[in-house]
N, C-alpha and C positions, 0 to 999 in steps of 0.2 A: 504493499500499501505505500503510494508517494505522500510526501509530508503535505500537500494540497488537497489530494482526497480525504485524508485525514482531517484536516482542519475544516473542510466543507461536513464531515460528518459530527463534528464535534457541534459546529456552528448550526445546525439543523436542531441538534437536542437542545442547545443554550438558547436559539431562537423560539424554540416551543417554550421552553420554562418563563423567557420573558413577554412572552404572549399571553400565557395563562396568569402570569404573576407568581408562580412559585419559585422563581430565581428573581433576587435584587439585584438589579445594575449595580455597581460601582462606578460612577462616574471622574472618582481621584484616582484610577488606575494609573494615570501619568499625565502631568500637567503639560498644555500646550506650550510649545517652545515660543510662541508670539502669541497673545492676544487674539482672537479672532477676526474682531475689527483691523485688525492690522495686516491680513491677509490680502493677496492680489488675485482677482481672478482671472483666470487662465482656459485657454480653447487647446485641447490637446491635439497637435498637428497631423503627426505620424510618428512611424519609429523610423528610425536611421542608423548609423552605426558611427563610431570614433572610427576615423582613419588610422590612429598611431596604434590603437589596443584590440581594435577590429570588435570590441564589444557594442551590444545594442545599448542605444539609448532613445529615450520619447522624447520629443520634441513637444516643446509648450509654447504658445503663441502669448504674450502678456497682451489680455484684453486692453491696455490703458496706454500702451506706448506701439504696440504692434512688434516688440521683440521677440524673435524665437531664442528658446533658451533650454538646452539639452541636459539631461539627468540620465543617470546610468540606471539600468534595469538588467532584469535575467531573460536568458533567453526563451526560456517558456510561456513567462509574460510578455514578450514582445511577440510572440506567437498567436498569444490570447488575442492581445491588442489588436492586431492585425486582423484575424478573423472577424473580430467583433466589425471592425471598419470597412472590411470588404462584403460584409453580409452574409460571411459562409455562414447556413445549417448545418451544422455535424450532423450526422445520423443518429447520435447517442451523445447527451448532454455532457462536455467537458468540464473540467473541474468548474470554473469560473460562470460558467453557465449553470453549474448544479448550485453553487452558492447563492447567484442570485434568483433563481427558481426555490431555493428555502427559504430564503425572507420575502419571497413574495408570497409562499403559502403559508405565510405566519403572521401576515399579514403587515410586513415591516418595510417601509421605504428605503432607501439609499438616499439622501438630498443632497447632501456634501462632501467630497473627497477634500481632506486638509493635509497638505505636505508642508508641515511646521516645524521641522527643524533639521540643522544636518550637522551632527555631530561626529567628529572623528573620520569624517568619510562616509560615513552611513548617514541616508536619509531614513528622517521618521515622519510617519504619516497617521490619520486616524479617517476610520469610517465616521459619518456623521448619520445616525439612524432616527426614524421617525416612529415610533411605535404606537399604533394605536391605544387611544385611554392612556396615555401618557403625556404629560403638558411637555415636559422638556425632552430633547433630543438625547439619544444615546450617545457617545462617544465609544470606539473601541478603537485600540492601538492597533495599529495595521502596517505592515513595510507598503510603502508607497506603489510599489510595481502590480501589487495583490491589487490593493485599491484602485489606482488607476484602469485596470484593466476592467473590473466591476464598473466603475462609473461610464467608460462607454457603452456597457449594455443598458445600465439603468438610465443615461440620460442626466446622471447627476453634474452638480456644478461642483467644479476643481478650483482650490484655493491653496497659494503658495507664498510660504513665506518671502519678504524680501531678500532677507540673505541669500537664499535657495537661489533666487532670479540673479543676484549680484553673481555669487560662487559661479553660476553657467558662462558669465558672459567672456568671450573669447574662446570658449572651448569649440575645438573645432567637431564636425560633423558631415556626416553625406547623407546621401539619399540610399535604399536597397540598389542594388542592381537591378532587379525584376519586379514586379508584381506592386510598383508603388502605387501607393494610395493616401491621400493627404486632404484635409480639413482645414478651412481657413474659411472665416467669415459665415459658419454654419454651413459649407458648401464642401463636399465631398467631391475630388475630383481622380480619375484613373486616366491611364493612357489609352489613347485611341488606337486598338488594335484593326487589322483588316477585317476579323470575322464581326466585331461591334460595328465600324462602319458600315457593312453592308447590311447587315439586320436593322440598322437603326437610319439607313438611308441616307448619312451624313455627306455633306458636300464634301468635296475632295481640297479639304484646307487644312491647316496646320492648327493646332489646338490641344486642349485637354477635354477629356469627356466627365460631367457630371454623373455623377452615380446616385449623389444623393442631395436633397438641398431643405434646409431648413430654417426655422427662423424668417428672418426680415428678408433675407434673398427670398424665400419659396411665397411669401406673400407679396413680393414683388412680380412674381411671375415666372424666376427662373424654374425649372424643372428638370427632374432625372432624363437623361437622354440629351439634353442640351448641350453642345458643343462649343466651349468657351473659347471666345477669337483673341482677344484681346484684355491684358489687365494696366489700364494707364497707358493704352495706346501701343502697349509691346505684347508681342505673341509667345504666350508660355509653351516652350516643347519638351514639356516632362509635367509630371504633377509637384515633381521638387520645384521646380522653374516657376510653376506657380504661386507656389507658398515664397518664395524669393521676393517677386515680384509686390506680391501684399504686402512684405514685410519691407520693401522701401519703401512704401508711401510715407511721405510725411505725416506725423503725427498729429499735424491739425487739417489733413487734408482729407477728402473722401476717395475710397477707392473706387475706380471707375470698369467695371465689367462689360465688355461687347460680347455677345454671345450669337448664335443660330439657335433657332427651337423654331418648328413644325414650319421650316422653309421662310423663315424672316430673321431679320438680323434685328436685337433689342440693344438696350443698354440701359443698365443700373447702376447707382452709385451707392455704396454702403461704408458706414462708420467703422473706425477699426475696433469697435468694442460691442459691434453686431457680437449676441453669444445667441447660440440655437436653445430652444426649448427641448423640453422632455420628448421621448422616441416617441411615445404615441401619437405625435404629431408629425413624422416625417414623411417622405416622398423618397423613397428607393427604386434605384434603376433593375428592371429584371428583363432579361434577355434569353 
């Protein structure tokens, strides 16, 4: 039995006991490294690698500034995050899917993930859970990599301590060699393959394909299956380049996106701090 599978099984028992009131939660198991009001909201952009160590990193986009900051995660968690971003449905629940199903079955909602401290090179995190019938949220100590893999599935808000964002500044990262999937401004994009171009009858033009659109972008009409042609007048040649063009937008400027959809070209403008809503409001590409 793997460590995560064992933890998921223990979580099932703990979630049920918490739900029924048989177990009293202890909110003081670990103090946050910084007050929750001092945390910064981020968007999980994608998974990449550190070019020096070849270790996986998760890339977080600061909603205040648009900056992209990497933090190190494990290989298993990197794969779990990518599967969720790609919308892959496994024949049987994987560990993080199981954990999410456990919380849902016990009527517990993962509302926020807090990555609150960095001590001696180790990132610390918390799950913030909302339990039916309980006034205050419950915070549970967690490895940030596990917490982030759950956040992608639950549509939970992600908050990070400023010291972690500062620590990640200047850290090198690069995209995966294949199967890149990137989210920015609530828009998830993938590479345009010949098969997808034929299936969706896309024009023979460069750009990236919208796999999922949520939040303000979806409200303004951008839908799954659209081809993003330009970001601020420049053509993204890969999902990672799409993220980079968004990042390069000035803090006080809006991101202008030109895209092809249903035989016509459209333009929308989005602020850096656009955040996606919960997953039940999403639109995902199915081919």
